[in-house]
N, C-alpha and C positions, 0 to 999 in steps of 0.2 A: 483655489477652490476644484476646480477643473481639471488640472490633473491631480491632485490627488486623491479625489476620485478616478480615475483613471490608474492610477498606482495603487490602488488595491482593488480595484478591476484585475488586472495587472493581475495580482498575488493572488486574487482568492480561484486565475484563471488556474496560474502554476497547482495549486495545489488540486487542485479538482485532475489536472497533467497527471501530477502525481499518482495519488491512488488510480485513478484510472485503472493500471493496472494489474491491481488488487484487487477491485470491484469483480471481474474481467476472472483473476484466475480463483475468486470465493467462486465466481455464479456457474461455472467448468466445475470445484469441487463439487460444489450442491447436485446440482445435473450424475457428478458420477454416484456419489450417495445414495443421490434417487432414483434411480437408473438398477443401482446393485443394491436399492430395497424389495419397489418393484421384483428383482429378481424370487428373489432368494428366500420371500412370504408369501403365504398364498393370500389370494382373492379374497376380499371379503364371501363374493358368492361360494371360490372351492373353501371355504369357513361352512356356512351355511349350509352347503348341501350334507358336506362331513356328519355337520352337527343334526341334519335330520335324517339319514344313512344313518350314525346313530345309537338317536333316541329312536328311529323304529325299529331295526332289527330286539330293543333292547324290550320296547312296552308287547313287538312280533310274541319273543319266549317268556315277557312274565305273561302274557294271553295265552300262550298255553300252557308255561307253568298250572299260571291260578284252575282249568280244565285238568289237570288232571289232579291233581288235590279235590275236584271238587267229586269228581269221577272216583276216589277216591273214597274221600266220603263218606257217597250215591253209598258204596260198595258194603263200607263197613260200620252205617246205618241199618240196608237191609238182612246182612250173615248180622246184625244184633238182635232185628227184628227175628229172625230165624233162629234161635238161642235163646230168645226169650220165649218163642210158641214152642220148645221141645222140651225145656225146662218144666210149663206151663199143663201139658200134655204129661208128660211124668209124676207129677205130681199130683194131676188126675187122677190115672192105674195108680199110683200107690192107694190114693184118697179109696180110692175103686174097693183094691184087692183089698185096704183094711174094714172095707163095709162100713165108711161113712160116712 
């Protein structure tokens, strides 16, 4: 029984030794892929920095455009009020000229 266990142990050791080189090659390939991935892809910090920059630029641009639109609306409102006042003055002068 002891010899059978020793034989089984020897078989297991031999099978481990047989795949040792394969496991080493897999570890090396994985390390190479990890390094390539790290070199080719932007880091999470770089990605976040890019997004924050893009969103910040976009928000600033939209704020400027909104301010321009509000200013244009205010100018238009003032022009409409002046036009309404001018029209009312003309109507009043016509009424006055007609003696009403």
